C-alpha positions as CSV (number, residue, x, y, z in Angstrom):
1,M,28.2,51.4,1.6
2,K,28.5,48.5,3.9
3,K,25.1,48.9,5.2
4,L,23.7,48.9,1.5
5,I,25.5,45.6,0.8
6,L,24.2,44.1,3.9
7,A,20.7,45.2,3.2
8,A,21.0,43.9,-0.4
9,T,22.3,40.5,0.9
10,L,19.4,40.2,3.4
11,A,16.9,41.0,0.8
12,L,18.3,38.4,-1.6
13,S,18.2,35.8,1.2
14,C,14.5,36.5,1.5
15,V,13.6,35.9,-2.2
16,L,16.1,33.1,-3.1
17,P,15.3,29.5,-2.1
18,A,17.5,28.1,0.6
19,A,20.3,25.8,-0.7
20,P,19.4,22.1,0.0
21,G,21.3,20.6,2.9
22,F,23.6,17.7,2.2
23,A,25.3,15.6,4.8
24,A,29.0,16.5,5.2
25,D,29.8,12.8,5.4
26,V,27.6,9.9,4.1
27,E,28.2,6.5,4.9
28,L,26.3,3.9,2.6
29,A,25.7,0.4,3.9
30,L,25.7,-2.3,1.2
31,S,23.9,-5.6,1.7
32,S,26.0,-8.3,0.0
33,W,24.5,-11.9,-0.3
34,L,27.0,-13.6,-2.5
35,P,29.9,-15.5,-0.7
36,P,32.4,-12.8,0.7
37,R,35.3,-14.4,-1.5
38,H,33.1,-14.6,-4.6
39,P,35.0,-13.0,-7.4
40,I,32.5,-10.5,-8.1
41,V,32.5,-9.3,-4.6
42,V,36.3,-9.3,-4.3
43,N,37.1,-7.9,-7.7
44,A,34.1,-5.6,-8.6
45,I,31.9,-4.6,-5.7
46,K,34.8,-4.0,-3.2
47,P,37.1,-2.1,-5.5
48,W,34.0,0.0,-6.7
49,A,33.2,0.7,-3.0
50,E,36.7,1.7,-2.2
51,E,36.9,4.0,-5.3
52,I,33.8,5.9,-4.0
53,E,35.6,7.0,-1.2
54,K,38.5,8.0,-3.2
55,V,36.7,10.1,-5.8
56,T,34.5,11.8,-3.2
57,E,37.7,12.6,-1.3
58,G,36.3,10.8,1.7
59,R,32.9,12.5,1.9
60,V,31.1,9.3,0.8
61,S,32.0,5.8,2.0
62,V,30.5,2.4,1.4
63,R,30.4,-0.1,4.2
64,I,29.9,-3.7,2.9
65,L,28.1,-5.6,5.5
66,G,29.4,-8.9,6.8
67,K,25.9,-10.6,6.5
68,P,23.0,-9.7,4.1
69,L,20.0,-8.1,5.6
70,G,17.5,-10.3,3.8
71,T,17.2,-13.1,1.2
72,P,18.7,-12.6,-2.3
73,P,15.2,-12.2,-3.9
74,A,14.3,-9.3,-1.4
75,H,17.4,-7.0,-2.2
76,F,15.7,-4.8,-4.7
77,D,12.9,-4.0,-2.4
78,M,15.3,-3.6,0.6
79,A,17.0,-0.7,-1.4
80,R,13.6,0.8,-2.3
81,D,12.4,0.6,1.2
82,G,15.5,1.8,2.9
83,V,16.3,-1.5,4.6
84,A,19.8,-1.1,3.1
85,D,21.3,1.8,1.3
86,I,22.9,-0.2,-1.6
87,T,22.0,-3.6,-2.9
88,Y,22.7,-5.9,-6.0
89,G,20.7,-8.8,-7.3
90,L,19.0,-10.7,-10.2
91,H,16.0,-9.2,-11.9
92,S,14.5,-12.6,-12.3
93,F,14.7,-13.4,-8.5
94,S,11.7,-10.9,-8.1
95,Q,9.5,-13.6,-9.8
96,D,7.1,-10.9,-11.3
97,D,7.0,-8.8,-14.2
98,R,8.2,-5.3,-13.0
99,F,11.4,-5.7,-14.9
100,G,10.0,-6.7,-18.2
101,G,12.7,-4.9,-20.2
102,S,15.5,-6.7,-18.4
103,K,14.8,-10.0,-20.0
104,I,16.7,-8.8,-23.1
105,G,19.8,-9.7,-21.4
106,Q,18.7,-13.2,-20.3
107,F,18.2,-14.7,-23.7
108,S,20.3,-17.4,-25.4
109,F,23.1,-16.5,-27.6
110,I,23.8,-13.1,-25.9
111,G,27.6,-13.4,-25.9
112,D,30.8,-15.1,-24.5
113,D,32.3,-12.0,-23.2
114,A,30.7,-10.8,-20.0
115,A,32.3,-7.3,-20.3
116,A,30.9,-6.6,-23.8
117,A,27.5,-8.2,-22.9
118,S,27.2,-6.0,-19.8
119,E,28.2,-2.8,-21.6
120,A,25.6,-3.7,-24.3
121,F,23.0,-4.5,-21.6
122,W,23.4,-1.2,-19.9
123,T,23.3,0.7,-23.0
124,V,20.3,-0.9,-24.6
125,Y,18.3,-1.3,-21.5
126,T,18.7,2.3,-20.4
127,E,18.5,3.9,-23.8
128,D,15.8,1.7,-25.4
129,L,13.8,-0.1,-22.9
130,G,13.2,2.3,-19.8
131,A,15.5,0.8,-17.2
132,T,15.4,3.8,-15.0
133,E,11.4,3.8,-15.0
134,E,11.5,0.0,-14.2
135,H,13.7,0.5,-11.2
136,A,11.6,3.5,-9.9
137,G,12.1,4.1,-6.3
138,T,15.8,3.6,-6.4
139,K,18.8,5.3,-7.9
140,L,20.0,3.1,-10.7
141,L,23.9,2.7,-10.4
142,G,24.5,-0.4,-12.4
143,L,23.3,-3.0,-14.8
144,F,25.3,-6.2,-15.9
145,V,25.2,-9.8,-16.9
146,H,27.4,-12.8,-16.0
147,G,29.4,-14.9,-18.5
148,P,27.6,-17.4,-20.7
149,G,25.3,-19.8,-18.8
150,L,25.5,-23.5,-19.1
151,I,23.3,-26.5,-18.1
152,H,25.1,-28.7,-15.7
153,N,23.8,-32.1,-14.7
154,N,24.6,-35.4,-13.1
155,M,22.4,-37.8,-15.0
156,R,23.5,-37.9,-18.5
157,R,25.3,-36.2,-21.4
158,I,22.6,-34.2,-23.3
159,E,22.7,-35.2,-27.0
160,T,19.0,-34.8,-28.1
161,P,16.2,-32.6,-27.0
162,G,14.6,-35.8,-25.5
163,D,17.5,-36.1,-23.1
164,F,16.0,-33.2,-20.9
165,A,12.9,-35.2,-20.1
166,G,12.7,-36.2,-16.5
167,M,15.4,-33.9,-15.4
168,K,14.9,-31.6,-12.4
169,I,16.9,-28.4,-13.2
170,R,17.6,-25.5,-10.8
171,V,16.8,-22.0,-12.6
172,P,17.1,-18.5,-11.5
173,G,13.7,-17.7,-12.9
174,G,13.1,-15.6,-15.9
175,Y,13.8,-16.7,-19.4
176,I,15.7,-19.8,-18.6
177,A,12.9,-21.1,-16.6
178,D,10.6,-20.9,-19.6
179,L,13.3,-22.5,-22.0
180,T,14.0,-25.3,-19.6
181,R,10.3,-26.2,-19.5
182,A,10.0,-25.8,-23.3
183,L,12.9,-28.2,-23.7
184,G,11.0,-30.9,-21.4
185,A,12.8,-30.7,-18.0
186,D,11.4,-29.6,-14.8
187,A,12.4,-26.1,-14.0
188,L,12.7,-25.5,-10.2
189,F,13.2,-21.9,-9.0
190,M,15.7,-21.3,-6.3
191,S,18.4,-18.7,-5.5
192,S,22.0,-19.4,-5.8
193,P,22.9,-20.0,-2.1
194,E,20.2,-22.7,-2.0
195,V,21.7,-24.8,-4.7
196,Y,24.4,-26.7,-2.8
197,E,22.1,-28.3,-0.4
198,K,19.6,-29.3,-3.1
199,L,22.1,-30.9,-5.6
200,S,24.0,-32.6,-2.9
201,R,20.8,-34.1,-1.5
202,G,19.5,-35.2,-4.9
203,V,16.5,-32.9,-4.8
204,I,17.7,-31.6,-8.2
205,D,19.5,-33.3,-10.9
206,G,21.3,-30.2,-12.5
207,V,21.6,-26.5,-12.4
208,A,21.7,-23.6,-14.9
209,F,24.8,-21.7,-13.9
210,T,28.0,-20.2,-15.3
211,Y,31.4,-21.9,-15.2
212,E,32.3,-19.6,-12.3
213,A,29.2,-20.4,-10.3
214,L,29.9,-24.1,-10.4
215,T,33.2,-23.6,-8.4
216,A,32.1,-20.7,-6.3
217,F,29.2,-22.6,-4.9
218,K,31.3,-25.8,-4.5
219,L,29.2,-27.9,-6.9
220,T,32.0,-29.8,-8.8
221,D,31.5,-33.0,-6.7
222,Y,27.8,-33.3,-7.9
223,V,28.1,-32.7,-11.5
224,K,29.1,-34.9,-14.3
225,Y,28.1,-33.2,-17.5
226,S,28.2,-29.4,-18.5
227,M,26.8,-28.5,-22.0
228,T,27.8,-25.3,-23.6
229,V,26.2,-23.2,-26.4
230,P,27.9,-20.4,-28.3
231,G,26.8,-17.0,-26.7
232,G,25.4,-19.0,-23.6
233,V,22.3,-21.2,-23.3
234,Y,21.0,-18.2,-21.3
235,N,22.2,-15.3,-19.1
236,T,21.0,-13.6,-16.0
237,T,20.5,-9.7,-15.6
238,W,21.6,-8.0,-12.5
239,F,21.0,-4.5,-11.0
240,L,23.1,-2.3,-8.6
241,V,20.7,0.3,-6.9
242,A,20.8,2.7,-3.9
243,N,18.0,4.1,-1.8
244,E,16.7,7.4,-3.2
245,A,16.6,9.2,0.1
246,K,20.0,8.2,1.0
247,W,21.2,9.2,-2.4
248,A,19.6,12.5,-2.0
249,Q,21.9,13.2,1.2
250,I,25.0,13.1,-1.1
251,A,26.1,16.6,-2.6
252,P,25.7,16.9,-6.4
253,Q,29.5,17.0,-7.1
254,D,29.9,13.6,-5.3
255,Q,26.9,12.2,-7.0
256,A,28.5,13.1,-10.3
257,A,31.8,11.5,-9.2
258,I,30.0,8.3,-8.2
259,E,28.2,8.2,-11.3
260,A,31.3,8.6,-13.2
261,I,32.6,5.2,-11.9
262,S,29.1,3.5,-12.1
263,G,26.8,2.7,-15.1
264,L,28.8,1.8,-18.1
265,A,32.2,1.9,-16.1
266,F,30.8,-0.6,-13.6
267,A,29.5,-2.8,-16.2
268,R,33.0,-3.0,-17.7
269,R,34.5,-3.6,-14.3
270,V,32.2,-6.5,-13.2
271,G,32.2,-8.0,-16.8
272,A,35.9,-8.2,-16.6
273,A,35.9,-9.8,-13.1
274,W,33.4,-12.5,-14.4
275,N,35.6,-13.2,-17.5
276,D,38.5,-13.8,-15.3
277,A,36.4,-16.0,-13.0
278,D,35.2,-18.1,-15.7
279,K,38.5,-18.6,-17.1
280,A,39.8,-19.8,-13.7
281,A,36.9,-22.0,-13.2
282,I,37.2,-23.9,-16.5
283,G,40.5,-25.4,-15.3
284,K,39.0,-26.5,-12.1
285,I,36.0,-28.1,-13.7
286,E,38.1,-29.9,-16.0
287,A,40.4,-31.1,-13.2
288,A,37.3,-32.4,-11.3
289,G,36.6,-34.7,-14.3
290,I,33.4,-33.0,-15.4
291,A,32.7,-33.5,-19.1
292,L,32.5,-30.1,-20.9
293,H,30.8,-30.5,-24.2
294,P,29.3,-28.3,-26.8
295,A,25.5,-28.8,-27.6
296,S,24.8,-31.1,-30.4
297,E,23.1,-29.8,-33.5
298,P,19.7,-31.2,-32.7
299,V,19.9,-29.6,-29.2
300,L,21.0,-26.3,-30.7
301,A,18.1,-26.5,-33.2
302,A,15.7,-26.9,-30.4
303,I,17.1,-24.2,-28.3
304,R,16.9,-21.8,-31.5
305,A,13.3,-22.7,-32.1
306,H,12.2,-22.2,-28.6
307,A,14.3,-19.1,-28.1
308,A,12.7,-17.3,-31.1
309,A,9.3,-18.1,-29.8
310,L,10.0,-16.8,-26.3
311,E,11.8,-13.7,-27.8
312,Q,8.7,-12.9,-29.9
313,A,6.4,-13.3,-27.0
314,W,8.6,-11.0,-24.8
315,A,8.7,-8.4,-27.4
316,E,5.0,-8.3,-28.0
317,A,4.3,-8.0,-24.2
318,L,6.5,-4.9,-24.1
319,G,3.8,-2.8,-25.8
320,E,3.8,-0.5,-28.8
321,D,6.1,2.2,-27.2
322,R,9.2,-0.1,-26.9
323,D,10.5,-2.1,-30.0
324,G,12.0,-5.3,-28.3
325,E,13.0,-6.8,-31.6
326,A,15.1,-3.8,-32.6
327,A,16.5,-3.6,-29.1
328,L,17.6,-7.2,-29.1
329,A,19.0,-7.0,-32.5
330,R,21.1,-3.9,-31.3
331,L,22.3,-5.7,-28.2
332,R,23.6,-8.8,-30.3
333,G,25.1,-6.4,-32.8
334,M,27.0,-4.8,-30.1
335,T,28.3,-8.2,-28.7
336,G,29.0,-9.6,-32.1
337,V,26.8,-12.8,-31.7
338,A,25.1,-14.2,-34.9
339,R,22.0,-16.3,-34.5
């Protein structure tokens, strides 16, 4: 009987495919380019990395590198090409059109709550606009946005659309670059860590940033006016991705455990961290004597007009297989923003 069982086992081993091999323990190197004490690093990225080790019972760990392995705009390609195992960054930093669907989260009037907006962005981009395909070559783990974007400057309080004329404004690329130019300012692309030097030296007059970024990058001494818009003048969209080959080394049950704390769950986590950071930053901005002021009706009208034209052009560029207008309406419906 034992011989029959052994023979049957050997026969099955000849016809069944071998089980894929997974590493017993996997360490993932995460390249982080934000300042180490940035609230998103401290309150979202690090806790998520620590939770990965917990939910996989130590089989998967994440090591956040002390220094980034490349410039901020290079981080998506770094994950795709295996330079780093995990990276995060802005879609607009790529300065190309590979992430066309992501622009849905960059428009004006997206929302004042970063958690709700991030959840909506993950949901609509993945379900309606092909986020997985646009991040081909990586494992997509997260999509999110920051809090409402403002225009900060050290020249004048913006009361009319004409007040933008002659201003040199730093932008992160994407939609806000187009909007800034449409409003009459000079839009200068640069990544976040570059802004301090350029603003302090007078190379630029202002910056498109959140409340939080103004304090995180130590800019309060170089700004006098900060203009707000309900739902944000603009937003930026972010990715969190892993190298596909490294991801494939992780056992399926551990992949599932990581996915459970990523995606929508990570959008909530990072959004909440951004909300808290913005609230803390507002007090520091006011203490620095910076004039926080809402956009005037003429400025709001100009932003609405230019935004509508840019949204329509984006929707048309997506092609017939993706309904950008419906997706944008769905996103704003989820965040509760009325145009």
